[in-house]
Backbone and ligand atoms as CSV (ligand in chain L), in Angstrom:
chain,resi,resn,atom,element,x,y,z
A,1,MET,N,N,24.352,38.165,0.861
A,1,MET,CA,C,24.111,39.002,2.027
A,1,MET,C,C,25.212,40.037,2.123
A,2,GLY,N,N,24.850,41.278,2.472
A,2,GLY,CA,C,25.822,42.343,2.548
A,2,GLY,C,C,26.520,42.435,3.885
A,3,ALA,N,N,26.277,41.500,4.767
A,3,ALA,CA,C,26.877,41.543,6.100
A,3,ALA,C,C,28.378,41.323,6.000
A,4,PRO,N,N,29.084,41.827,6.988
A,4,PRO,CA,C,30.537,41.655,6.983
A,4,PRO,C,C,30.895,40.203,7.212
A,5,LYS,N,N,31.308,39.546,6.147
A,5,LYS,CA,C,31.537,38.115,6.240
A,5,LYS,C,C,32.581,37.757,7.281
A,6,GLY,N,N,33.590,38.590,7.393
A,6,GLY,CA,C,34.644,38.303,8.360
A,6,GLY,C,C,34.106,38.219,9.768
A,7,GLU,N,N,33.235,39.162,10.122
A,7,GLU,CA,C,32.706,39.180,11.475
A,7,GLU,C,C,31.743,38.026,11.704
A,8,ILE,N,N,30.862,37.817,10.746
A,8,ILE,CA,C,29.889,36.733,10.890
A,8,ILE,C,C,30.614,35.393,10.896
A,9,ASN,N,N,31.512,35.233,9.951
A,9,ASN,CA,C,32.201,33.956,9.855
A,9,ASN,C,C,33.091,33.684,11.061
A,10,ALA,N,N,33.564,34.785,11.693
A,10,ALA,CA,C,34.408,34.578,12.865
A,10,ALA,C,C,33.641,33.833,13.941
A,11,ALA,N,N,32.402,34.258,14.186
A,11,ALA,CA,C,31.595,33.583,15.209
A,11,ALA,C,C,31.195,32.199,14.732
A,12,GLY,N,N,30.710,32.133,13.488
A,12,GLY,CA,C,30.278,30.844,12.969
A,12,GLY,C,C,31.444,29.884,12.861
A,13,GLY,N,N,32.579,30.425,12.442
A,13,GLY,CA,C,33.755,29.583,12.295
A,13,GLY,C,C,34.218,29.022,13.618
A,14,ARG,N,N,34.170,29.851,14.641
A,14,ARG,CA,C,34.591,29.416,15.973
A,14,ARG,C,C,33.687,28.297,16.466
A,15,LEU,N,N,32.389,28.511,16.369
A,15,LEU,CA,C,31.449,27.493,16.822
A,15,LEU,C,C,31.557,26.264,15.936
A,16,GLY,N,N,31.694,26.522,14.604
A,16,GLY,CA,C,31.808,25.409,13.679
A,16,GLY,C,C,33.022,24.546,13.978
A,17,ALA,N,N,34.124,25.202,14.326
A,17,ALA,CA,C,35.341,24.450,14.643
A,17,ALA,C,C,35.126,23.596,15.890
A,18,PHE,N,N,34.454,24.167,16.875
A,18,PHE,CA,C,34.173,23.408,18.089
A,18,PHE,C,C,33.262,22.222,17.782
A,19,LEU,N,N,32.210,22.518,16.979
A,19,LEU,CA,C,31.241,21.459,16.687
A,19,LEU,C,C,31.859,20.375,15.815
A,20,ALA,N,N,32.787,20.768,14.954
A,20,ALA,CA,C,33.417,19.779,14.079
A,20,ALA,C,C,34.339,18.845,14.857
A,21,GLY,N,N,34.656,19.205,16.051
A,21,GLY,CA,C,35.484,18.328,16.869
A,21,GLY,C,C,36.916,18.764,16.925
A,22,GLY,N,N,37.525,19.001,15.771
A,22,GLY,CA,C,38.926,19.414,15.737
A,22,GLY,C,C,39.760,18.471,16.566
A,23,THR,N,N,40.525,19.027,17.471
A,23,THR,CA,C,41.350,18.193,18.321
A,23,THR,C,C,40.606,17.808,19.592
A,24,ALA,N,N,39.478,18.477,19.848
A,24,ALA,CA,C,38.728,18.170,21.059
A,24,ALA,C,C,37.835,16.955,20.829
A,25,SER,N,N,37.598,16.231,21.865
A,25,SER,CA,C,36.684,15.090,21.770
A,25,SER,C,C,36.127,14.808,23.148
A,26,GLY,N,N,35.052,14.073,23.186
A,26,GLY,CA,C,34.457,13.645,24.437
A,26,GLY,C,C,34.151,14.795,25.362
A,27,ARG,N,N,34.599,14.685,26.578
A,27,ARG,CA,C,34.319,15.680,27.601
A,27,ARG,C,C,34.863,17.070,27.219
A,28,GLY,N,N,36.046,17.118,26.593
A,28,GLY,CA,C,36.636,18.386,26.185
A,28,GLY,C,C,35.796,19.078,25.128
A,29,ALA,N,N,35.246,18.296,24.186
A,29,ALA,CA,C,34.415,18.880,23.145
A,29,ALA,C,C,33.170,19.505,23.756
A,30,THR,N,N,32.579,18.847,24.737
A,30,THR,CA,C,31.392,19.395,25.399
A,30,THR,C,C,31.729,20.726,26.059
A,31,ALA,N,N,32.863,20.801,26.728
A,31,ALA,CA,C,33.270,22.046,27.388
A,31,ALA,C,C,33.514,23.136,26.353
A,32,ASP,N,N,34.124,22.764,25.194
A,32,ASP,CA,C,34.375,23.750,24.143
A,32,ASP,C,C,33.074,24.305,23.590
A,33,ILE,N,N,32.092,23.430,23.371
A,33,ILE,CA,C,30.795,23.880,22.861
A,33,ILE,C,C,30.153,24.814,23.876
A,34,ARG,N,N,30.240,24.490,25.152
A,34,ARG,CA,C,29.655,25.335,26.196
A,34,ARG,C,C,30.316,26.712,26.192
A,35,ARG,N,N,31.646,26.741,26.059
A,35,ARG,CA,C,32.349,28.019,26.032
A,35,ARG,C,C,31.924,28.840,24.820
A,36,ALA,N,N,31.778,28.184,23.659
A,36,ALA,CA,C,31.375,28.894,22.444
A,36,ALA,C,C,29.997,29.510,22.635
A,37,ARG,N,N,29.069,28.776,23.226
A,37,ARG,CA,C,27.722,29.299,23.456
A,37,ARG,C,C,27.761,30.453,24.451
A,38,ASP,N,N,28.667,30.378,25.423
A,38,ASP,CA,C,28.736,31.404,26.450
A,38,ASP,C,C,29.220,32.737,25.908
A,39,MET,N,N,29.781,32.769,24.711
A,39,MET,CA,C,30.242,34.024,24.151
A,39,MET,C,C,29.078,34.905,23.731
A,40,PHE,N,N,27.894,34.339,23.609
A,40,PHE,CA,C,26.704,35.128,23.322
A,40,PHE,C,C,26.135,35.638,24.635
A,41,THR,N,N,25.797,36.912,24.646
A,41,THR,CA,C,25.253,37.561,25.835
A,41,THR,C,C,23.766,37.824,25.645
A,42,ARG,N,N,23.002,37.469,26.630
A,42,ARG,CA,C,21.555,37.716,26.593
A,42,ARG,C,C,21.320,39.229,26.653
A,43,VAL,N,N,20.505,39.767,25.733
A,43,VAL,CA,C,20.271,41.216,25.741
A,43,VAL,C,C,18.811,41.603,25.964
A,44,CYS,N,N,17.869,40.804,25.483
A,44,CYS,CA,C,16.461,41.148,25.689
A,44,CYS,C,C,15.578,40.002,25.220
A,45,LYS,N,N,14.293,40.137,25.492
A,45,LYS,CA,C,13.339,39.160,24.985
A,45,LYS,C,C,13.007,39.498,23.531
A,46,GLU,N,N,12.801,38.464,22.750
A,46,GLU,CA,C,12.506,38.652,21.326
A,46,GLU,C,C,11.243,39.494,21.119
A,47,ASP,N,N,10.268,39.350,22.013
A,47,ASP,CA,C,9.006,40.061,21.805
A,47,ASP,C,C,9.075,41.537,22.183
A,48,THR,N,N,10.287,42.030,22.490
A,48,THR,CA,C,10.455,43.469,22.721
A,48,THR,C,C,11.069,44.157,21.501
A,49,VAL,N,N,11.277,43.380,20.434
A,49,VAL,CA,C,11.811,43.928,19.189
A,49,VAL,C,C,10.726,43.757,18.124
A,50,PHE,N,N,10.408,44.845,17.431
A,50,PHE,CA,C,9.301,44.821,16.481
A,50,PHE,C,C,9.783,45.128,15.067
A,51,GLU,N,N,9.143,44.469,14.093
A,51,GLU,CA,C,9.519,44.690,12.695
A,51,GLU,C,C,9.352,46.173,12.348
A,52,GLY,N,N,10.364,46.715,11.723
A,52,GLY,CA,C,10.348,48.123,11.327
A,52,GLY,C,C,10.847,49.053,12.416
A,53,GLU,N,N,11.319,48.470,13.527
A,53,GLU,CA,C,11.786,49.308,14.633
A,53,GLU,C,C,13.191,48.893,15.074
A,54,MET,N,N,13.771,49.727,15.905
A,54,MET,CA,C,15.080,49.437,16.473
A,54,MET,C,C,15.088,49.814,17.942
A,55,ARG,N,N,16.028,49.284,18.655
A,55,ARG,CA,C,16.239,49.692,20.041
A,55,ARG,C,C,17.726,49.544,20.340
A,56,LEU,N,N,18.169,50.257,21.348
A,56,LEU,CA,C,19.562,50.139,21.759
A,56,LEU,C,C,19.657,49.146,22.907
A,57,VAL,N,N,20.659,48.312,22.878
A,57,VAL,CA,C,20.921,47.377,23.968
A,57,VAL,C,C,22.412,47.463,24.306
A,58,ILE,N,N,22.743,46.943,25.462
A,58,ILE,CA,C,24.140,46.894,25.891
A,58,ILE,C,C,24.519,45.422,26.049
A,59,ALA,N,N,25.648,45.068,25.486
A,59,ALA,CA,C,26.178,43.717,25.676
A,59,ALA,C,C,27.678,43.833,25.884
A,60,ASP,N,N,28.157,43.365,27.004
A,60,ASP,CA,C,29.596,43.378,27.288
A,60,ASP,C,C,30.198,44.774,27.082
A,61,SER,N,N,29.503,45.799,27.539
A,61,SER,CA,C,29.924,47.209,27.438
A,61,SER,C,C,29.882,47.758,26.019
A,62,HIS,N,N,29.335,47.024,25.069
A,62,HIS,CA,C,29.154,47.527,23.713
A,62,HIS,C,C,27.739,48.099,23.599
A,63,VAL,N,N,27.626,49.298,23.044
A,63,VAL,CA,C,26.312,49.872,22.740
A,63,VAL,C,C,25.925,49.372,21.355
A,64,ILE,N,N,24.779,48.719,21.276
A,64,ILE,CA,C,24.401,48.022,20.045
A,64,ILE,C,C,22.979,48.381,19.640
A,65,ILE,N,N,22.809,48.645,18.353
A,65,ILE,CA,C,21.476,48.833,17.792
A,65,ILE,C,C,20.945,47.467,17.417
A,66,LEU,N,N,19.815,47.133,17.976
A,66,LEU,CA,C,19.128,45.909,17.598
A,66,LEU,C,C,17.990,46.349,16.687
A,67,ALA,N,N,18.062,45.982,15.434
A,67,ALA,CA,C,17.090,46.482,14.459
A,67,ALA,C,C,16.465,45.338,13.680
A,68,TRP,N,N,15.193,45.514,13.379
A,68,TRP,CA,C,14.481,44.548,12.549
A,68,TRP,C,C,13.894,45.330,11.383
A,69,ALA,N,N,14.622,45.361,10.277
A,69,ALA,CA,C,14.155,46.086,9.091
A,69,ALA,C,C,12.975,45.348,8.473
A,70,PHE,N,N,12.098,46.089,7.826
A,70,PHE,CA,C,10.940,45.488,7.155
A,70,PHE,C,C,11.412,44.410,6.181
A,71,GLY,N,N,10.807,43.252,6.265
A,71,GLY,CA,C,11.140,42.160,5.361
A,71,GLY,C,C,12.452,41.473,5.674
A,72,GLY,N,N,13.097,41.877,6.753
A,72,GLY,CA,C,14.398,41.298,7.087
A,72,GLY,C,C,14.332,40.464,8.349
A,73,GLU,N,N,15.397,40.506,9.090
A,73,GLU,CA,C,15.502,39.757,10.337
A,73,GLU,C,C,16.160,40.645,11.382
A,74,ILE,N,N,16.112,40.232,12.623
A,74,ILE,CA,C,16.723,41.015,13.692
A,74,ILE,C,C,18.240,40.964,13.546
A,75,LYS,N,N,18.848,42.149,13.519
A,75,LYS,CA,C,20.296,42.244,13.376
A,75,LYS,C,C,20.852,43.206,14.414
A,76,GLY,N,N,22.134,43.046,14.698
A,76,GLY,CA,C,22.804,43.932,15.649
A,76,GLY,C,C,23.921,44.704,14.961
A,77,PHE,N,N,23.931,46.023,15.174
A,77,PHE,CA,C,24.967,46.884,14.598
A,77,PHE,C,C,25.537,47.788,15.683
A,78,GLN,N,N,26.695,48.310,15.430
A,78,GLN,CA,C,27.307,49.230,16.385
A,78,GLN,C,C,26.325,50.353,16.696
A,79,GLY,N,N,26.275,50.740,17.972
A,79,GLY,CA,C,25.337,51.766,18.405
A,79,GLY,C,C,25.955,53.138,18.506
A,80,VAL,N,N,27.120,53.301,17.911
A,80,VAL,CA,C,27.770,54.615,17.868
A,80,VAL,C,C,28.043,54.979,16.416
A,81,CYS,N,N,27.931,56.262,16.137
A,81,CYS,CA,C,28.091,56.742,14.762
A,81,CYS,C,C,29.557,56.664,14.323
A,82,PRO,N,N,29.823,56.134,13.139
A,82,PRO,CA,C,31.206,56.083,12.642
A,82,PRO,C,C,31.811,57.465,12.403
A,83,HIS,N,N,30.975,58.495,12.343
A,83,HIS,CA,C,31.493,59.835,12.077
A,83,HIS,C,C,32.236,60.395,13.290
A,84,THR,N,N,31.575,60.399,14.469
A,84,THR,CA,C,32.204,61.011,15.649
A,84,THR,C,C,32.180,60.111,16.877
A,85,ASN,N,N,31.695,58.899,16.708
A,85,ASN,CA,C,31.570,57.962,17.826
A,85,ASN,C,C,30.428,58.360,18.773
A,86,ALA,N,N,29.538,59.229,18.326
A,86,ALA,CA,C,28.389,59.647,19.136
A,86,ALA,C,C,27.374,58.503,19.214
A,87,PRO,N,N,26.735,58.345,20.360
A,87,PRO,CA,C,25.716,57.303,20.470
A,87,PRO,C,C,24.572,57.549,19.484
A,88,LEU,N,N,24.041,56.474,18.939
A,88,LEU,CA,C,22.941,56.577,17.976
A,88,LEU,C,C,21.588,56.371,18.653
A,89,GLU,N,N,21.545,56.665,19.923
A,89,GLU,CA,C,20.338,56.449,20.722
A,89,GLU,C,C,19.126,57.190,20.163
A,90,THR,N,N,19.335,58.408,19.674
A,90,THR,CA,C,18.203,59.187,19.170
A,90,THR,C,C,18.147,59.204,17.650
A,91,ALA,N,N,18.869,58.289,17.022
A,91,ALA,CA,C,18.832,58.203,15.558
A,91,ALA,C,C,17.428,57.832,15.104
A,92,ASP,N,N,17.099,58.267,13.892
A,92,ASP,CA,C,15.795,57.955,13.313
A,92,ASP,C,C,15.913,56.669,12.488
A,93,PHE,N,N,14.916,55.818,12.598
A,93,PHE,CA,C,14.891,54.595,11.803
A,93,PHE,C,C,13.498,54.469,11.200
A,94,ASP,N,N,13.454,54.449,9.867
A,94,ASP,CA,C,12.157,54.382,9.186
A,94,ASP,C,C,11.756,52.964,8.800
A,95,GLY,N,N,12.449,52.005,9.361
A,95,GLY,CA,C,12.147,50.613,9.034
A,95,GLY,C,C,13.111,50.042,8.016
A,96,GLU,N,N,13.939,50.909,7.460
A,96,GLU,CA,C,14.949,50.483,6.490
A,96,GLU,C,C,16.231,51.294,6.648
A,97,VAL,N,N,16.071,52.608,6.790
A,97,VAL,CA,C,17.219,53.506,6.819
A,97,VAL,C,C,17.382,54.130,8.202
A,98,LEU,N,N,18.617,54.065,8.702
A,98,LEU,CA,C,18.971,54.709,9.966
A,98,LEU,C,C,19.619,56.054,9.647
A,99,THR,N,N,19.171,57.106,10.331
A,99,THR,CA,C,19.728,58.444,10.111
A,99,THR,C,C,20.271,58.987,11.421
A,100,CYS,N,N,21.574,59.322,11.428
A,100,CYS,CA,C,22.177,59.936,12.606
A,100,CYS,C,C,21.634,61.358,12.741
A,101,PRO,N,N,21.198,61.759,13.940
A,101,PRO,CA,C,20.602,63.080,14.095
A,101,PRO,C,C,21.612,64.228,14.049
A,102,LEU,N,N,22.884,63.947,14.179
A,102,LEU,CA,C,23.854,65.036,14.251
A,102,LEU,C,C,24.208,65.626,12.886
A,103,HIS,N,N,24.510,64.778,11.902
A,103,HIS,CA,C,24.889,65.293,10.580
A,103,HIS,C,C,24.187,64.523,9.461
A,104,ASN,N,N,23.159,63.766,9.837
A,104,ASN,CA,C,22.288,63.084,8.865
A,104,ASN,C,C,22.965,62.041,7.983
A,105,TRP,N,N,24.039,61.436,8.457
A,105,TRP,CA,C,24.582,60.299,7.722
A,105,TRP,C,C,23.551,59.172,7.814
A,106,THR,N,N,23.487,58.330,6.765
A,106,THR,CA,C,22.466,57.288,6.720
A,106,THR,C,C,23.073,55.926,6.382
A,107,TRP,N,N,22.395,54.878,6.887
A,107,TRP,CA,C,22.798,53.494,6.639
A,107,TRP,C,C,21.556,52.638,6.396
A,108,ASP,N,N,21.745,51.618,5.594
A,108,ASP,CA,C,20.703,50.624,5.357
A,108,ASP,C,C,20.829,49.574,6.458
A,109,LEU,N,N,19.826,49.485,7.315
A,109,LEU,CA,C,19.935,48.538,8.439
A,109,LEU,C,C,19.534,47.112,8.066
A,110,ARG,N,N,19.344,46.845,6.779
A,110,ARG,CA,C,19.233,45.440,6.374
A,110,ARG,C,C,20.630,44.857,6.251
A,111,THR,N,N,21.617,45.766,6.017
A,111,THR,CA,C,22.975,45.289,5.765
A,111,THR,C,C,24.047,45.993,6.602
A,112,GLY,N,N,23.748,47.214,7.059
A,112,GLY,CA,C,24.754,48.029,7.732
A,112,GLY,C,C,25.564,48.869,6.768
A,113,ASP,N,N,25.248,48.783,5.479
A,113,ASP,CA,C,25.992,49.532,4.463
A,113,ASP,C,C,25.635,51.020,4.509
A,114,PRO,N,N,26.621,51.886,4.240
A,114,PRO,CA,C,26.340,53.324,4.221
A,114,PRO,C,C,25.547,53.710,2.988
A,115,ILE,N,N,24.668,54.710,3.159
A,115,ILE,CA,C,23.917,55.236,2.015
A,115,ILE,C,C,24.492,56.601,1.634
A,116,HIS,N,N,24.507,57.501,2.639
A,116,HIS,CA,C,25.077,58.826,2.373
A,116,HIS,C,C,25.723,59.383,3.639
A,117,PRO,N,N,26.947,59.730,3.628
A,117,PRO,CA,C,27.863,59.503,2.507
A,117,PRO,C,C,28.305,58.037,2.480
A,118,GLN,N,N,28.962,57.654,1.410
A,118,GLN,CA,C,29.486,56.289,1.304
A,118,GLN,C,C,30.812,56.240,2.063
A,119,GLU,N,N,30.723,56.548,3.343
A,119,GLU,CA,C,31.930,56.737,4.139
A,119,GLU,C,C,32.341,55.489,4.907
A,120,SER,N,N,31.439,54.984,5.731
A,120,SER,CA,C,31.778,53.832,6.563
A,120,SER,C,C,30.528,53.036,6.876
A,121,ARG,N,N,30.666,51.737,6.776
A,121,ARG,CA,C,29.551,50.880,7.147
A,121,ARG,C,C,29.487,50.762,8.664
A,122,LEU,N,N,28.438,50.142,9.174
A,122,LEU,CA,C,28.300,49.863,10.593
A,122,LEU,C,C,28.794,48.450,10.855
A,123,ALA,N,N,29.572,48.283,11.903
A,123,ALA,CA,C,30.016,46.936,12.274
A,123,ALA,C,C,28.788,46.131,12.703
A,124,GLU,N,N,28.763,44.872,12.310
A,124,GLU,CA,C,27.623,44.015,12.639
A,124,GLU,C,C,28.028,42.976,13.678
A,125,TYR,N,N,27.130,42.746,14.611
A,125,TYR,CA,C,27.346,41.758,15.662
A,125,TYR,C,C,26.526,40.504,15.355
A,126,PRO,N,N,27.092,39.341,15.543
A,126,PRO,CA,C,26.306,38.117,15.401
A,126,PRO,C,C,25.164,38.097,16.414
A,127,VAL,N,N,23.982,37.752,15.942
A,127,VAL,CA,C,22.780,37.691,16.780
A,127,VAL,C,C,22.210,36.283,16.678
A,128,LYS,N,N,21.731,35.755,17.791
A,128,LYS,CA,C,20.978,34.505,17.732
A,128,LYS,C,C,19.772,34.643,18.646
A,129,ILE,N,N,18.735,33.915,18.288
A,129,ILE,CA,C,17.504,33.942,19.074
A,129,ILE,C,C,17.182,32.510,19.458
A,130,GLU,N,N,17.060,32.293,20.749
A,130,GLU,CA,C,16.728,30.962,21.261
A,130,GLU,C,C,15.675,31.092,22.330
A,131,ASP,N,N,14.637,30.303,22.220
A,131,ASP,CA,C,13.576,30.265,23.224
A,131,ASP,C,C,13.047,31.659,23.549
A,132,GLY,N,N,12.882,32.491,22.528
A,132,GLY,CA,C,12.317,33.819,22.719
A,132,GLY,C,C,13.256,34.839,23.326
A,133,VAL,N,N,14.541,34.519,23.367
A,133,VAL,CA,C,15.521,35.440,23.931
A,133,VAL,C,C,16.544,35.794,22.853
A,134,VAL,N,N,16.922,37.081,22.814
A,134,VAL,CA,C,17.912,37.554,21.846
A,134,VAL,C,C,19.285,37.591,22.514
A,135,TYR,N,N,20.258,37.014,21.835
A,135,TYR,CA,C,21.645,36.983,22.316
A,135,TYR,C,C,22.543,37.644,21.270
A,136,ILE,N,N,23.598,38.307,21.750
A,136,ILE,CA,C,24.572,38.935,20.852
A,136,ILE,C,C,25.975,38.497,21.259
A,137,ASP,N,N,26.790,38.254,20.242
A,137,ASP,CA,C,28.196,37.909,20.471
A,137,ASP,C,C,29.049,39.127,20.131
A,138,THR,N,N,29.735,39.683,21.117
A,138,THR,CA,C,30.563,40.872,20.885
A,138,THR,C,C,32.026,40.519,20.639
A,139,ASP,N,N,32.354,39.250,20.796
A,139,ASP,CA,C,33.746,38.843,20.707
A,139,ASP,C,C,34.336,39.172,19.334
A,140,GLY,N,N,35.365,39.985,19.321
A,140,GLY,CA,C,36.061,40.295,18.080
A,140,GLY,C,C,35.420,41.385,17.231
A,141,VAL,N,N,34.302,41.956,17.694
A,141,VAL,CA,C,33.652,43.014,16.923
A,141,VAL,C,C,34.021,44.370,17.528
A,142,THR,N,N,34.470,45.265,16.690
A,142,THR,CA,C,34.852,46.616,17.110
A,142,THR,C,C,34.085,47.631,16.273
A,143,PRO,N,N,33.473,48.632,16.920
A,143,PRO,CA,C,32.784,49.662,16.133
A,143,PRO,C,C,33.730,50.304,15.130
A,144,LEU,N,N,33.213,50.566,13.943
A,144,LEU,CA,C,34.027,51.150,12.876
A,144,LEU,C,C,33.942,52.678,12.942
A,145,LEU,N,N,35.020,53.335,12.560
A,145,LEU,CA,C,35.047,54.791,12.506
A,145,LEU,C,C,35.436,55.227,11.098
A,146,ALA,N,N,34.816,56.305,10.653
A,146,ALA,CA,C,35.109,56.839,9.329
A,146,ALA,C,C,36.474,57.517,9.330
A,147,GLU,N,N,37.010,57.734,8.149
A,147,GLU,CA,C,38.321,58.371,8.022
A,147,GLU,C,C,38.278,59.844,8.407
A,148,ARG,N,N,37.121,60.478,8.256
A,148,ARG,CA,C,37.038,61.915,8.557
A,148,ARG,C,C,36.205,62.167,9.789
L,1,LIG,S1,S,27.923,62.274,14.321
L,1,LIG,FE1,FE,26.651,60.973,13.138
L,1,LIG,S2,S,26.684,61.863,11.196
L,1,LIG,FE2,FE,28.022,63.106,12.326
């Protein structure tokens, strides 16, 4: 998977550490698991996201693109362009490629990797879906900016 392992693993690692018990046990472990789950913020119903489409959502003051690329799964990426930090609200998405309307930079929304230019990838947010609801974890994720 081309996703940023550090970001994904940070969330998984945190929850995994809680679930593994570590130093917590009994009542404390239950509270730790609850806190880990609470780091995910409810953003929308799953049935409002369609394959081949994207939408912008807000979670914990982060603007996030929620995209479901053809043949992929629902993923969350930074909703601001790495070029100028402009919102990607009016970006074009053809079901695979996201194009910023300002200077036509493009990214593959199956992975968040840049296509043209090969300047900066999009930061990815951990997403989970439970009982038809989409949740995003913003903890530790910062939108990426290009060097230029
Ligand atoms: S602001 Fe998005 S490509 Fe320039």
